[in-house]
C-alpha positions in Angstrom: 177.5 143.4 -32.7 174.7 141.5 -34.5 173.9 137.9 -33.6 174.6 135.4 -36.4 171.8 133.7 -38.3 171.0 130.3 -37.0 168.7 127.3 -37.5 167.0 125.9 -34.4 164.7 123.0 -33.8 161.2 123.5 -32.5 160.5 122.3 -29.0 158.8 118.9 -29.3 155.4 120.2 -28.2 155.5 122.9 -30.9 156.0 120.2 -33.5 153.0 118.3 -32.1 150.9 121.5 -32.2 151.9 122.2 -35.8 151.1 118.7 -36.8 147.7 118.7 -35.2 146.8 122.1 -36.4 147.7 121.5 -40.0 146.0 118.2 -40.1 142.9 118.9 -38.1 141.7 122.4 -39.1 141.2 122.0 -42.9 137.5 122.7 -42.4 138.2 125.9 -40.5 141.1 127.3 -42.6 140.0 130.9 -42.3 140.7 130.9 -38.5 144.3 132.0 -39.3 143.3 135.5 -40.1 141.2 136.0 -37.0 144.1 134.7 -34.8 146.8 136.8 -36.5 144.7 140.0 -36.2 144.0 139.2 -32.6 147.7 138.8 -31.9 148.3 142.1 -33.7 145.6 143.8 -31.7 147.2 142.6 -28.5 150.6 144.0 -29.6 149.0 147.4 -30.2 147.2 147.3 -26.9 150.5 146.5 -25.1 152.3 149.3 -26.8 149.6 151.8 -25.9 149.9 150.7 -22.2 153.7 150.9 -22.2 153.6 154.3 -23.8 151.8 155.8 -20.8 155.1 155.6 -18.9 157.3 156.0 -22.0 155.6 158.3 -24.5 158.8 158.2 -26.7 157.8 154.6 -27.8 155.2 156.1 -30.1 157.6 158.7 -31.6 157.0 159.2 -35.3 154.1 156.8 -35.5 151.4 157.5 -33.0 148.4 156.1 -34.8 148.3 152.4 -34.0 146.8 150.2 -36.7 146.8 146.7 -38.3 147.4 146.2 -42.1 146.2 143.2 -44.0 147.6 143.0 -47.5 148.0 140.4 -50.3 150.3 139.9 -53.2 148.9 137.8 -56.1 152.3 137.4 -57.8 154.3 136.5 -54.7 151.3 134.5 -53.4 151.6 136.0 -50.0 149.2 137.4 -47.3 150.7 139.8 -44.8 149.4 140.9 -41.4 151.4 143.8 -40.0 151.0 145.9 -36.9 152.9 148.8 -35.5 152.5 147.6 -32.0 155.0 146.7 -29.3 157.0 144.3 -31.4 159.4 141.6 -30.2 163.2 141.2 -29.6 165.1 138.1 -30.4 164.5 136.4 -27.0 160.8 137.2 -27.2 160.5 135.7 -30.7 162.1 132.5 -29.4 159.9 132.4 -26.4 156.6 133.2 -28.2 157.1 131.2 -31.4 159.9 128.6 -30.9 158.9 127.2 -27.6 155.8 126.5 -25.6 156.1 126.4 -21.9 152.5 126.6 -20.6 150.7 123.6 -19.3 147.7 125.0 -21.0 149.2 124.0 -24.3 149.8 120.5 -23.0 146.1 120.3 -22.3 145.5 121.6 -25.8 147.5 118.7 -27.2 145.6 116.2 -25.1 142.2 117.7 -26.1 143.1 117.9 -29.8 144.4 114.3 -29.7 141.0 113.0 -28.6 137.6 113.0 -30.1 137.5 116.8 -30.4 140.5 117.0 -32.6 138.8 119.0 -35.3 137.4 121.6 -32.9 138.8 125.0 -33.9 137.5 126.6 -30.8 140.5 125.3 -29.0 143.1 127.2 -31.1 142.8 130.7 -29.6 141.6 129.5 -26.2 144.9 127.8 -25.6 147.1 130.7 -26.9 148.5 128.8 -29.9 146.7 130.9 -32.6 149.9 131.8 -34.5 150.4 128.2 -35.6 147.0 128.3 -37.5 149.0 130.2 -40.2 150.4 126.8 -41.3 147.0 125.6 -42.2 147.1 127.7 -45.3 150.8 128.5 -45.7 153.8 126.2 -46.5 156.2 128.9 -45.2 155.7 131.7 -42.7 158.1 134.7 -42.3 158.0 136.9 -39.2 159.7 140.3 -39.1 159.7 142.1 -35.8 161.4 144.9 -34.0 160.6 146.0 -30.4 159.4 149.5 -29.9 162.4 150.4 -27.6 165.0 148.7 -29.8 167.2 150.4 -32.6 166.6 149.7 -36.2 169.5 147.3 -36.4 168.0 145.0 -33.8 165.2 143.7 -35.9 164.5 139.9 -36.0 163.6 137.7 -38.9 162.0 134.3 -38.1 161.1 131.8 -40.8 159.9 128.3 -41.0 158.1 125.7 -43.2 156.5 124.2 -40.0 158.3 120.9 -40.4 160.5 120.9 -37.3 163.0 123.8 -37.7 163.1 127.5 -38.0 165.7 130.1 -38.9 166.5 133.1 -36.9 168.6 136.1 -37.8 169.1 139.8 -36.9 168.0 142.2 -39.6 167.6 146.0 -40.2 164.0 147.1 -39.7 163.1 150.8 -40.1 159.8 150.5 -38.3 158.7 149.0 -35.0 156.1 146.3 -34.8 155.6 142.9 -36.4 154.8 141.6 -39.9 153.6 138.0 -40.4 154.0 137.0 -44.0 152.2 133.8 -45.2 153.5 132.1 -48.3 150.3 130.3 -49.3 150.0 126.7 -50.3 149.2 126.0 -54.0 145.5 125.3 -53.4 144.8 128.4 -51.2 144.1 130.9 -54.0 140.8 132.0 -52.2 142.9 134.0 -49.7 144.5 136.0 -52.5 141.2 137.8 -53.2 140.5 141.1 -51.4 136.8 140.5 -51.0 137.4 137.2 -49.3 139.9 138.7 -46.8 137.6 141.6 -46.2 134.7 139.3 -45.6 136.7 137.4 -43.0 137.7 140.6 -41.3 134.1 141.8 -41.1 133.0 138.4 -39.7 135.6 137.9 -37.1 137.5 141.1 -36.4 135.1 144.0 -37.1 135.1 145.2 -33.5 138.9 145.1 -33.0 139.5 148.5 -31.4 142.3 149.5 -33.8 141.9 150.4 -37.5 142.4 147.3 -39.8 143.5 148.7 -43.1 143.6 147.1 -46.6 145.0 148.4 -49.8 142.4 149.7 -52.3 142.1 147.4 -55.2 142.3 148.5 -58.9 142.2 146.1 -61.9 142.4 143.2 -59.5 145.6 144.3 -57.9 146.4 146.2 -54.6 147.4 149.8 -54.9 149.4 152.1 -52.6 146.2 153.6 -51.2 144.9 152.2 -47.8 141.4 152.2 -46.4 140.0 151.1 -43.0 137.7 148.1 -43.4 136.5 147.5 -39.8 134.4 149.5 -37.3 137.6 150.2 -35.3 135.8 151.3 -32.2 135.3 149.7 -28.8 131.9 148.1 -29.0 131.3 148.4 -25.3 131.5 152.2 -25.5 128.5 152.5 -27.9 124.9 152.9 -26.6 123.1 149.6 -26.4 120.5 150.9 -28.8 123.1 151.1 -31.6 124.4 147.6 -31.2 122.7 144.7 -32.9 122.6 141.1 -31.7 124.9 140.2 -34.6 127.4 142.9 -33.4 127.4 141.5 -29.8 127.9 137.9 -31.1 130.7 139.0 -33.5 132.5 140.8 -30.7 132.2 137.8 -28.4 133.7 135.4 -31.0 136.7 137.7 -31.4 137.0 138.2 -27.7 136.5 134.5 -26.7 138.2 132.8 -29.7 135.0 130.9 -30.1 133.1 129.7 -33.2 129.9 129.2 -31.2 127.5 132.0 -30.3 127.5 133.3 -26.7 124.5 132.0 -24.7 123.8 135.4 -23.1 125.3 138.7 -22.2 124.9 141.8 -20.1 126.1 145.3 -21.1 126.0 148.0 -18.4 127.3 151.5 -17.8 127.6 152.6 -14.1 127.8 156.4 -13.5 128.5 158.1 -10.3 131.5 158.6 -7.9 133.0 155.6 -9.7 132.1 155.2 -13.4 132.8 152.1 -15.5 131.3 149.9 -18.3 131.0 146.1 -18.3 130.2 143.8 -21.1 130.0 140.2 -19.8 129.3 137.1 -21.8 128.2 133.5 -20.8 129.6 131.0 -23.4 127.3 128.3 -24.7 129.9 125.6 -24.1 132.7 125.3 -21.5 136.3 125.5 -22.5 138.2 122.2 -22.2 140.3 123.4 -19.3 137.5 124.7 -17.1 137.5 121.9 -14.6 141.0 120.4 -15.1 143.5 123.2 -15.1 141.1 126.1 -15.4 141.4 127.0 -11.8 145.1 127.7 -12.2 145.2 129.1 -15.7 141.8 130.6 -16.3 141.2 133.6 -18.5 140.1 136.6 -16.6 138.2 139.6 -18.0 140.0 142.2 -20.2 140.6 145.3 -18.2 140.7 148.7 -19.8 141.1 152.1 -18.2 139.6 155.0 -20.3 139.7 152.6 -23.2 143.5 151.9 -22.7 144.2 148.2 -22.5 145.7 147.3 -19.1 145.4 143.5 -18.6 144.2 140.6 -20.7 143.3 138.2 -17.9 142.4 140.3 -14.9 141.3 137.5 -12.6 140.7 139.9 -9.8 137.5 141.2 -11.5 135.5 138.0 -10.9 135.6 135.2 -8.3 137.0 131.8 -9.3 133.6 130.2 -9.5 132.6 132.6 -12.4 135.8 131.9 -14.3 133.7 130.8 -17.4 132.6 134.4 -18.0 134.3 136.3 -20.8 134.1 140.0 -21.3 135.5 143.5 -20.9 135.6 146.0 -18.0 136.4 149.6 -18.9 136.9 151.9 -15.8 137.2 155.6 -15.8 139.0 156.3 -12.6 141.6 153.6 -11.8 145.2 154.7 -11.8 146.7 154.2 -15.3 149.9 152.7 -13.9 147.9 150.0 -12.2 149.7 146.7 -11.7 148.6 143.3 -10.4 149.8 144.1 -6.9 147.7 147.3 -6.9 144.8 145.5 -8.3 144.8 143.0 -5.5 144.5 145.8 -2.9 142.4 148.4 -4.8 139.1 149.3 -3.2 137.7 150.7 -6.4 138.3 147.4 -8.0 136.5 145.6 -5.3 133.4 147.7 -6.1 133.8 146.8 -9.8 134.2 143.1 -8.9 131.0 143.2 -6.7 129.1 144.9 -9.6 130.4 142.2 -12.1 129.3 139.4 -9.8 125.9 141.0 -9.4 125.4 141.4 -13.2 126.4 137.8 -13.9 124.1 136.4 -11.2 121.3 138.8 -12.4 121.8 137.4 -15.9 121.7 133.8 -14.8 118.6 134.5 -12.7 116.9 136.0 -15.8 117.7 133.0 -17.8 116.2 130.7 -15.1 113.0 132.8 -15.0 112.5 133.7 -18.6 114.4 131.3 -20.8 114.4 127.8 -19.3 115.9 126.1 -22.3 118.9 128.5 -22.3 119.2 128.1 -18.5 119.2 124.3 -18.9 122.1 124.7 -21.5 123.9 127.0 -19.0 123.5 124.6 -16.1 124.6 121.6 -18.0 127.8 123.4 -19.0 128.6 125.4 -15.8 126.4 124.1 -13.0 129.2 122.4 -11.2 131.4 125.5 -11.5 128.7 127.6 -10.1 128.4 125.2 -7.1 132.0 126.2 -6.1 130.5 129.6 -5.2 128.6 128.1 -2.3 131.9 127.8 -0.5 133.8 130.7 -2.0 131.2 133.5 -1.9 129.4 133.7 1.4 127.8 137.0 0.5 126.0 135.5 -2.4 125.5 132.0 -1.0 121.7 132.3 -0.9 121.5 133.7 -4.5 123.7 130.9 -5.8 121.8 128.2 -3.9 118.6 129.5 -5.5 120.0 128.8 -8.9 121.1 125.2 -8.2 119.1 122.3 -9.7 119.1 118.6 -8.8 117.4 115.4 -9.7 114.7 114.2 -7.3 112.7 111.2 -6.4 109.7 113.2 -7.7 111.4 114.5 -10.8 111.4 113.1 -14.3 114.3 110.8 -15.0 117.8 111.9 -14.3 117.2 115.5 -15.3 118.5 118.1 -12.9 115.4 120.3 -12.9 114.4 120.6 -9.2 115.4 123.7 -7.2 115.4 124.1 -3.5 112.4 126.4 -3.9 110.5 123.7 -5.9 111.3 121.2 -3.1 110.1 123.6 -0.3 106.9 124.4 -2.3 106.0 120.7 -2.3 106.8 120.0 1.4 103.9 118.6 3.3 102.7 120.5 6.4 105.0 119.9 9.3 108.1 118.9 7.3 111.0 121.2 8.2 113.9 119.4 6.5 115.2 119.3 3.0 116.2 115.7 2.5 119.0 114.7 0.0 121.3 111.8 -0.8 124.8 111.9 -2.4 126.2 109.2 -4.6 128.6 108.9 -7.5 125.8 108.4 -10.1 122.2 109.1 -10.6 121.4 105.4 -10.7 123.3 104.8 -7.4 121.4 107.6 -5.7 118.0 106.5 -6.9 118.6 102.9 -6.1 120.1 103.5 -2.6 118.4 101.3 0.1 118.6 104.4 2.4 115.7 105.9 0.4 113.2 103.1 1.1 111.5 104.5 4.2 111.2 107.9 2.5 109.7 106.4 -0.7 107.3 104.4 1.5 106.1 107.6 3.2 106.1 109.7 0.0 108.8 112.1 1.2 110.7 113.7 -1.7 114.5 113.3 -1.6 117.0 115.3 -3.8 119.4 113.1 -5.6 122.9 114.6 -5.8 125.3 112.7 -7.9 128.0 115.2 -8.9 131.4 114.9 -7.3 131.3 118.4 -6.0 128.0 118.0 -4.2 129.3 116.5 -1.0 132.0 119.1 -0.7 129.6 121.9 -1.5 127.1 120.8 1.2 129.8 121.3 3.8 129.1 125.0 3.3 125.4 124.8 2.9 123.6 123.5 6.0 120.2 125.3 5.4 118.2 127.1 2.7 115.2 129.2 3.1 115.1 128.5 6.8 115.0 124.8 6.2 117.8 122.4 7.4 119.5 120.3 4.8 119.9 116.7 5.9 121.5 113.6 4.2 119.2 110.6 4.5 122.2 108.4 5.2 123.6 110.5 8.1 122.5 110.4 11.7 119.4 108.9 13.1 116.1 109.7 11.4 113.7 111.9 13.4 110.7 109.8 14.1 107.2 110.7 15.2 106.0 109.1 18.5 104.3 106.1 16.8 107.4 105.3 14.7 109.6 105.8 17.7 107.7 103.2 19.7 107.7 100.8 16.7 111.5 101.3 16.3 112.2 100.6 20.0 110.1 97.5 19.9 111.9 96.2 16.8 115.2 96.9 18.4 114.3 95.1 21.6 113.0 92.1 19.7 116.2 91.9 17.5 118.6 92.1 20.5 119.8 88.5 20.1 120.3 89.0 16.4 122.2 92.3 16.9 124.5 90.6 19.4 125.1 87.7 17.0 125.9 90.0 14.1 128.3 92.1 16.2 130.2 88.9 17.2 130.2 87.6 13.6 131.4 90.9 12.1 133.8 91.8 15.0 136.2 94.7 14.1 134.7 95.1 10.6 132.0 97.4 12.0 131.7 100.1 14.6 128.1 99.2 15.4 125.1 97.2 14.2 121.6 98.5 14.8 118.0 98.1 13.6 117.3 100.5 10.7 114.4 103.0 10.4 115.4 103.6 6.8 114.9 100.1 5.3 111.7 98.5 4.2 112.8 96.1 1.4 116.6 95.7 1.5 118.4 93.7 4.2 121.1 96.2 5.1 122.6 99.7 4.5 125.4 101.8 6.0 124.6 104.8 8.3 127.0 107.7 8.6 127.5 110.1 11.5 126.7 113.8 10.8 130.3 114.7 10.0 131.4 111.6 8.2 132.3 111.9 4.5 130.2 109.8 2.1 132.0 106.6 1.2 132.0 107.3 -2.6 133.7 110.7 -2.0 136.2 109.2 0.5 137.1 106.6 -2.2 137.7 109.3 -4.8 139.8 111.3 -2.4 142.0 108.2 -1.7 142.3 107.6 -5.4 143.6 111.2 -5.8 146.3 110.5 -3.2 144.7 112.0 -0.1 145.0 110.4 3.3 141.6 109.7 4.6 140.7 108.5 8.1 139.5 104.9 8.3 136.1 105.0 9.9 134.5 101.7 11.0 131.1 101.6 9.3 127.8 101.4 11.2 125.7 98.7 9.7 121.9 99.1 9.8 119.7 96.0 9.3 116.2 95.1 8.5 115.4 92.2 10.9 112.3 91.2 8.9 114.3 90.4 5.7 114.8 86.7 4.9 118.6 87.0 4.9 118.5 88.2 8.5 116.1 85.5 9.5 118.5 83.0 7.9 121.4 84.3 9.9 119.3 84.2 13.1 118.5 80.5 12.4 121.9 79.4 11.1 123.7 77.1 13.5 126.9 76.8 11.4 129.0 79.8 12.5 131.1 79.8 9.3 128.0 80.0 7.1 126.4 82.6 9.3 129.6 84.7 9.2 129.7 84.5 5.3 126.2 85.8 5.1 126.8 88.5 7.7 129.9 89.7 5.8 128.0 89.7 2.5 125.4 92.0 4.1 128.2 94.4 5.0 129.7 94.0 1.6 126.5 94.8 -0.3 125.8 97.8 2.0 129.3 99.2 1.3 128.8 98.6 -2.5 125.5 100.4 -2.5 127.0 103.3 -0.6 129.9 103.6 -3.2 132.6 102.4 -0.8 135.6 100.4 -2.0 135.6 96.8 -0.7 138.8 96.2 1.2 139.2 92.7 -0.2 137.2 92.1 -3.5 138.7 88.6 -3.8 137.3 87.5 -0.4 133.9 89.0 -1.3 133.8 86.8 -4.5 134.8 83.7 -2.5 132.1 84.3 0.1 129.5 84.9 -2.6 130.5 81.6 -4.3 130.3 79.7 -1.0 126.9 81.0 -0.1 125.5 80.3 -3.7 126.8 76.8 -3.6 125.4 76.1 -0.2 121.9 77.4 -1.0 
C-alpha cells in the first residue's frame, strides 16, 4: 500500500540554511553543480560497497555513472546517478531535517562576518541546498537499490518553508535532482558552461560523468563521458600536474582555496597501499570548536572500492586538519568501524600516514618558510595537541613548534627550540619560558626582569593550549624546560649570597607584610626575579598558571584555590613606603595593592575588583 502524498514543513534549521545559502552565495553560484555531483559520487560509492555483500543490487545496471543534462525549453538542469538511492525515510532524514550539530555551527559561522564564504557549504554537509541559489524549485526522484519500482519517492520544494513528498513508480534505482532554474540563470542552460564547471570542480570524480552530445544547440540522445573518470591517486606522479592535484583537492575537501601542500606515496611490500594527503591553506571553521567530535577523517578505499568517508582511525586527532585518500590492497573488503579499530594492518597504515604528514611539514619548515608560516598560523595549536597525544612522535612534533621570544622580532612565532638551544650561552642547561594569555602580557611580565637584565632568552608562550601542552613536555634535546614563574631560580654562588643577604635585611619587612596580608597569601619572600617592579607571584612547580586556572573556572571546571606566594623587591619605593608607614590601614592598602597588581600581571582574576578600586582610590587621594 503506497503512502499518500503529503506536504511537510522544513525543520527550522533547514529554513535558516536555505535563507543563508540563497542570500549569501550569489557570487559563487556554480558551487551547486560541484556539490550535487559530489553527492551523486557518494551514492555510487555506497552502492559499490553494499554490492560486495549483495551483488544483486547491481543487477541490470552494473556500470555506475553520473549524468548531467539540461533542457532549454523546460529550463531545467538534472543531475542523475544510478547509485544507492534513498527510501522515503532517508529522503526525509537527508533533505527535510538537519540533526547534526555541525550544521548548527555552519549557521553560526554563516551568520557572522564570513557569511559569503562558500567553502563552508560542502564542509558542513549541506551542499544539496546550494541548488536553491540558481533554482526556484527543486525536484528529487529517488529509489533505493533494494526497493521495488513502486517504492520510488518524489520530493519537491520551492525552498520557502515546505516540501511535498509522495510515493511514485520509478523503473530505475538511484537519484535524480532536477533544478527548475530561476529566470536570470540562463548561463547554466549552456552545455559548454556546465562542462567547464565539471572540468574545473569534478574532473577526478572516480565515476564517469556523462553529458548529452549537443546538435544545433540542443541535447541529443547520445551520451559522452566528459571527465577523467579515474582515481587520481592510482596514476603515476609523473602523469599528474599540479593543477590536477589542486583540482582533486578542491573536490575532495569542498574548498575553493588551493591546498597548501600534499604528499602522494605508494607503499609496496607485504602490505601495499597508496596515500594522497593534503594540508589545507586555511582551517575549517569547526577545527577547534567542535572539530574534535565531528572531524572529517580520510577517505578509505580498498582496491579502489570506497569503504568509508571519514575514517578517523587513519590519523590521530591532532592531525585532523589533513584531507586525503588512503587506498589499501589487502584489508578485508567487509571491513567495519569495529574491525578498523582493532586491525593491525590499519595501524601500520596509520603510522605511515603520520610519518608522511610530519615529513611534509618538516619539508615546509626547511625549504618553504613562507608556506610553513601559513601552516603554523592555521594549524600550530592543533599540532601542539600531539605533544600529549602522540608520545612516539613527541620529539618530531616539538621540533616543529614555534614561539615568540624575548630575542625575537615582535610577536611573531618564529623561534624553535633548536634556535633557542643554538643561542644558549655556555653553561646554560635550561630552556626558559613563560606562559600568559597574550603576547603583551608575557613580554611585560615582571617575572622576566632578572632574565632581561642578564641577557637570558625566554620563550613567550601565549596560546591557551601551551600550559596544557607543557604538562607533557618537560625537556627537549636533553635540556630541561622551566617556567620562569615557577619554583626558585637556580642562582650561582655570588647571586645566592646576595639573595641571602637581601632576605636577612628584609626580615622585618617580610614579617610586616605577612601580618598585613594575613590569609590572602601563602608566603611572602624576597624575589630573585625582580629588578624594577615591586612585586610578582611565584608558583610552585606543579601549580597551574593563574591565567589558565581562570579560563578553566570560566569553563565550569572546579579548580583548587591555592594561596599565592608573593615575591617582593625590597629596594622598590613602594616597599620602602610600607616599611616606613606607621598607619596600619594605609600600609595594608598598599600591601594589598602590591598583591593585586602581581595577580593582574599574572593573569589571575581579582577576587574582589570593587575592593581593589576603593583601595586604589584611597592610596591615590592620600599621596
